[in-house]
Structure formats: C-alpha cells, structure tokens
N, C-alpha and C positions, 0 to 999 in steps of 0.2 A: 419546646416540650420534651421532657425526658422520656426514656423508654418506659418507665413505670406508668407515667401518666398516659402514654399512648396505648399501652396494654389495657389500662382501665377503661379508656374510651371505647376500644374495640369490644371489651367484655360487656360494657353497658349497651352497646349497639346490638350485640347478639342477644342479650337478655331481653331487650325491648322487642326485637324481632320475634323471639320465641313467644313472648307474652301476647303479642298481637296475633300471631298465628293461632294460638290456643283459644283466644277470645273468639276468633272467627270460625273455628272448626269444632270446638269441644261441645258435645251434647251428652249429658250423663245417660240418656236413654238410648244411645247408639249401642248396637251389638259390639262386643269387645273386638271381634274379628274385623268389623268395619272400621273401628277407631284405629286399629293397628295398621290397616291398609292405608289410611290417611297419613299416619306417622311415617310409614315406609315411603310413600310417594313424596312426602315433604322433605325427607332427609333428616328429620329430627329424631327418627327412631334410633339411629346409630351415628351421631353427628361427626365422629372422628373417622368413620369409614368413607371410602370413595363415593362420590355422588351416584355412580352407576349401581352401587350396592346399598341402597337405603341410607346413605350418609351425605355429608357435606364437606368432607375433607378438612375438618377443623382440627386444631391442636388439642392435645389432651386437656390443657388448661381450659380451653373454651368448651370442651366436652363436659367438663365439670360444671361450668356455668349453665349449660343447657339442662343438665340433670337437676341442678338446684332450682331452676325456674320451673321445671315440670313438677318437682316436689312441692314448690310453693303454690302452684296452681291446683294441686291435688288431682292429677290425671294419671291413669295407668300408663305404664311404659311397656317395654318389650318383655317377653317371658324370661323367667330365670332358668337356671339349670344348665345341663351339659351342652345343649344346642347353642345357646348364645355365648356361653363362657368358653367353650372349647371348639365345638365342631365348626361353627360359622367362622370364627377367627382363623382357624387352621385352613379352611377352604379358601378364605381370602388370600392367605399368604402362599399356599402351595397348590390349590386346586386349579383345574382348567376352567376356562370361561364357561364351558358346557356344564360342569359341576356347579359353578357359582350360579348360573342361570337357573338350574334345576332346584337348588336347595337353599340358597341364602335367603331369598325373600320369604319363602315358606317357613323358614326357621324364625325369622324376625316377626312374622305375623302370628306365629304360634300354630300354624296349620299342621306342622309335623314336629315330632319330638325325637330325642336322641338318647343313646346311652354310650358308654365308653367300654371298649372290649380290648384291653391291653394285658392285664395280669393273667398269669397262668399258675396252676398249683405246683408245677414242676420247676418253674423258673425262679420263684421267690423274688428277691430284690434284683436279680439279674434279668431285667426285662428283655435284653437282647438274646437271652437263652430260650425264648419262646419257641414252641414246637407245633402250634396249630398251623396246618398246611393248606395253602391255596394252590391248586393245580390248574393250569390253563388248558382249555379245550375249545371246541368250536363255539359253544354258547357264551363263554366268558371264563369264569373261574369257579371251581368247586372247592368248598371249604370244609375241612374235617379237623376235629380237635376239641379243645375245651378252654374256656375262660372262667375267671372267678373274680369275686368282689365287684361285680357290675351292678350299680344302682340303676333302677328303672328299666332293666332289660325286659321285664315281663310286659311292659306297656309301651315301650319305645317303637317308633316307626322305623328308625334307622340306627345303625351302630357305627361308631368311629373305631375301626378295626385295624390291628396289626396282625399280619400272618406271614409265615415263612414261605417264600416262593422259589428259593434257590438253595438247595442243601449242599451244593459244591462251593459256594462262596463263603468267606468268613462270616461269623455270626451276625455282625452289624451290617454287612453288605447284602445279605440274602433276604431282607425283610421288606415287605411292601405294605403301604397304608391303603385302606379301602373305605368306601361307604358301603355298608352291608345292609340290604333290606331285611328287616327283622321278622316280618310277618310271612313266614313260610314254614311248612310242616317239618322241614329238615332241621329246624332250630328248636331245642328244648331248653326251657328256663326253669331252674329249681331254686327256691329261696333257701338262704342259710340262716340258722339260728345263732345269735351272738350270746356271749356270756352276760351281757346286760339285759337280756330278754327280748331285744328287738330283732327284727328280720329285715334289715335295710338293704342287704346285698344278696346277690344271686350268683349261682354258677350256671354257665351256659354251655350247652353241648351242641356240636355241629356234625351233621352226618351228610356230607356232600351238599351243603347249602350253596345255592347259586349266587354268585356275585357277577352282575353284568360287566362286560368287558370294558366299558367306559367309566366304571366306578373306581378306578385307580386314582389316588391322591398323589400328585407328583409323578415320579417315574417308577416303574417296576424296579425293585431293589433299592429304592431311595427312601424306604419307610423310616429309617432311623433318624433322618433329618426331620421328618414330620413328627416322630415320637418326641424328640427333644423339644420341639416347639410346643407341642401339646402339654408336656410335663411342666414346662416353664409357666404356662397359663394355669395349669391345675394347681400349682403351688400358691397361686394368688386367689384361688376360689374363695368367695365370701359366702356366708350363710344367707338364706332367704330373708330379706328384710321384712319386718311386720308391715301390714297394710296401714295406711293412715287412719286415724280415728274418725275423721269427718268425711265419710264417703256415702254417696247416694247414687241411685240409678242403675240401669241394667249393666252398663260397661263395668262398673266396680263390682257388682254382684258376681259377674262372670269371672272377673280378674281374681277376686278373693277365693272363689271356688277352685279355680285353676291353681292358684298359689298354695292353697291348703292341701290339695292332692299332691302337688309336686314336693311340698315340704315335709309330708308325712314320713318318708324314710329318713329324713334328716333331723327329726325332732329331738334326737339325743345329742346332736352335734354341739350345742352349747355346753353340755356336760363333758363331752370329749375335749373341749377347749379349756376345761377347768373351772369355769364360772368364777373368774376373778372378781366379777362385779358383786358377788355375794359375800366375799370374805370379811370385809370390815363390819357389815351388819351382823353377821353371824358371831364374830368375835365379841361384839357389844352385847348381843342377845344372850350369849353363853357366859358372860362375865369374865372373858379372857382378854379384854382390850387393854387391861393394865399389866398383863404379864410381859416382862421385858423380852423373853425369848419369842413369844408370839408376835410382839410388835416388831422385833428385828426381822422375822420371816415375812411379815406383811410388807415391811419397807423394801425388802429384797424383791418381792413380787411386784410392787409398784415400780421399782427401778427397772425391772425387766420389761414390764408392759409399756412404760413410757419410752424406753430406749427403742423398742420395736416400733412404736408409733412414729417416733421421729425418723427412724430409718425408712419407714414406708412413705413418709411425706417427702423425703428427698427425691430429687430427680436422679435415679440411679441407672437410667438407660444409657450406659456408655457403650461404645462400639465393642470393646473387648469384654467378653463375658456377659453380654446382655441377658442371655437366657439363664445364666447362673445366678442372677440376682434374686430370683424367686426362691432359691435354696436358702438364702439368708433369712427371708421372712418365714419360710417353712420351719427352719431349725429354731428360730426365735419363738414361734408358736408352740413348739414342743416344750421348750424350756419354761415358758410361761404356764402351760397347762400342768406340767409336773409340779412346779412350785405352788400353784394354786391348790392342787390336790393335797400337797404336803401340809399347807396351812389349814385347809378344811379338816384334815385328819387330826392335826394338833388341837384344833379348837373343839372338835366334836368328841374326840376320844373314842371309846368303844361304841358310843351311841351312833357314830357315823357308819357302822356296819348294818344298821337296821334299815329295812325297806318298808314300803307300805304307807298308807295315808296317815298313820299316827306317828311316823318317824320324823326325823329332822327334815324340814322343808319337803314333807311328803315323799321322802325317799331320794330327793335330789342329791344329797351328800353321798349316799351309798352308790348312786348311779355314777357320780363323778369318779369314784374310786375304781369302778370296773370299766369305765369308758375312756379315761385319759390315756391308757397304754396305746389305744388305736391311733392317736394323732402322731405318734412316733413311727408308725408303720405306713399309714395311708399316704399315697402320693410319693412314695420313696422313703425308705427308712432314714433315721437320723444319720446313720453311718454313711449312707449314700450321699446325703446332703453335705456332710463334712468332706467327703472325697471331691465332690463337685466344687465346693468353695476353695479347697486347697489347690486343685489343679487349674481351674478356669478363672479364678479371681486372684489368688495369691501367686499363681505361676509355679507352684511346687512340682517336683517330678511326678509323673504319672505312676499310679500303682501298676506293678507288673501284670501283664495280661498273657497268661500261658496259651490262650486261644487265638492270639493275634496271628492273622495270616493263615490259620488252619481252616480247611473246609469244615463247615458246621457238622457235617455227618460224621466227622472224625473227632469232634469235641466230646470229651468225657462228661457225662452228666449223672446226677443222682449221688 
C-alpha cells in the first residue's frame, strides 16, 4: 500500500468515526451551549488541538476531513471571531496551564467572547511603539492608556492585550501580553464612524483598569513573541461563513442568532475584499464584457485570485519564516481587492459613485470604492507585509532600526 492509499484509509476512518458520533449525539432541539459542550468533550470541536484542550491531536489534513463531515451533517460548530481565531490558539501556544484551564474550553463553547487590543493611535504601523502602560502592584497590574480599531470591544468579556511594562528596555523587549477582563468601570469603549458609513471599530480607554497577576500570557517582557504569533493568525482570518440553508431546531436558531450578531460589524468586509465574485456579472450586465481593456483587467484579476488560492492551498508551514507566510496571503488579498475595485470602477463609470437602493447593486459598487483601502491597512499595512516577506522569507538585510538597543523612554516618537 502506498502512502496516498494509507492516508485515504485513515481519512475514511476519521470520517466514519465523526459521522457515527454525530448520529449518536446530534439532536436539533439541544441548546447550542449543550451541543458545544458535547463537541468539546468529544474532541471534535477542535480536532487538531491537543486532547486536553477540546481536541484530538489530528493533523491539519484530518482536521479538514472533520470539518467537511460536520458540514455534510449540517451541525453547528464552534463560535467564530477573535476568541477561536486568535485568543485560544495564542493561549494554546504561549499561555500557562492555568490560563488554558480558565479560558480555552469556555471560548470553545461560546461561554465567553473576546476582542483584540493591539493598535494605538500614536503607534501607527509600528506596533512595538505602543505606549499603553501596565504597572505591577500588590493586586496585579493596573492599565492606563488607549487602544483603537478594536472590533467587538463593547460586548467582549475579555481582551487579548499588549501593554508596555518596562520603559527602560528596548521597545520590543518591554512589552507584555495579557488577558484583560473587559467588564470593569475603568474601561470606556467609544465607537468610530468610518467613511463607508459603518461603525465596526472602537477606541478603548483605560484608567487604571485591573489585570489580575496571573493573567500574563507567556513571560513579562515577552509580549512581542505573542504579538508576532497573533498577527500571523490574524493575517489568515476568514470572513464569517453563511449558515447552511437547511437548518432546523433550537441549536441552529441559537447558532444563527449568535453568528448574525457577531458578523454585524463585519458585514462590509466582502466589499473591503473587492467583491471579485461580482465583476464578470457586472461587466455583462453593463454591456462591457466585449471591451478588450475591461477583459484584460478581468483576466488580471482572475490571475491574481487563482494564484493566491493556489498559494493558500500549498503546505507553506516551513520551519524558517513560518509566521511570515501569512504576510504573503495578506499582501495577495490587498492586490486582489485593489484590482477588483479597479475593474468595478471601469465597468460602472461615474454611476459607481452613487449609493442607495436605486444605484448599482444597491450601492455595493460605491461601498467597494470606499472600503477597499482598509484592507491595505488592517492587520499590518502592505509596506509592513513587504518588509516581513523581504526579511523573514527572502533573507534580505533588515531595515535599519534607529531604536535598536535604546531604552524605550528615550525613543523619539511623534
């Protein structure tokens, strides 16, 4: 038996085991929380994670098999969003056993929700230049400062936080990662209005907010390692998938309500990505499908999209530059979005500037135009991604850093 045949047999065995487990345990009238408790206990909730933490220790390939079987059976999975995509994986990799015990299972079952607290108004793309400060005292740590561009901060139970804890260390060495309890009066959240009319993000203010002493992720001063791991995950974040069409029962009603609420701030994200899926239909509808210049630009868009898909399908987890691979996908997404917006503009002409229900695609084309610039900023600018690719994948010389080795309190800012 060759390796391929052996892998197929293992995949078929896992598929059969998942199907049998679902048949034995799935009841559409279960409360969603109870169904997720069963998933967590079985290890099918997060099959690639360790068995102690709601998983089965399976490979990524077998994890995809489990996901496919759950989709085929039309059963709800784990929650989407920052908790499962960022916080729990980071805790798995860098958190203490106490933090894992306290937070991972409750994140998997949806009992608690998370937000991310990294960016600051004064740091821009230089995340390591953050100035929110956590000071240690007898109770734990007290946090003061400001964060920005935080989705879900108004409703989250906990925040994945970076704060400066040592002003005498160089800027990358004086940062600590924390789990921040969000529901305290010393934290104030204010929504931000975007130029596309949405208010998906918030700015968050801290006035001596308390962080318990045992809520440090990793080691004090080791936050930059946690930050890099988180950013690598963030650059692979996917949009919330639509719920299946054929769903019934209490568990799915609760899952759809949860997903609808969680996806609300992200409802413009398809427009931020350029809506390449609408380009050909619009070119045909507007009578521009025969225009050679339009056809050329559509072909370029398809080339970019398929190249990115093939790159994502490869196993790029090589030991050198593993975290940097997400930068390739992030930069590819920016290129695709800009090209899609360019084609939409060519096809629509001046009509693409109109918004409202009577405009093209009920204003979708106009929203694409004012939303696409965000994809080149969120999660690290395109310039940052190019630096990461150059230095960590191509091995080119690092960009000079005038702050290297300088105590952060002496670094010029602003």
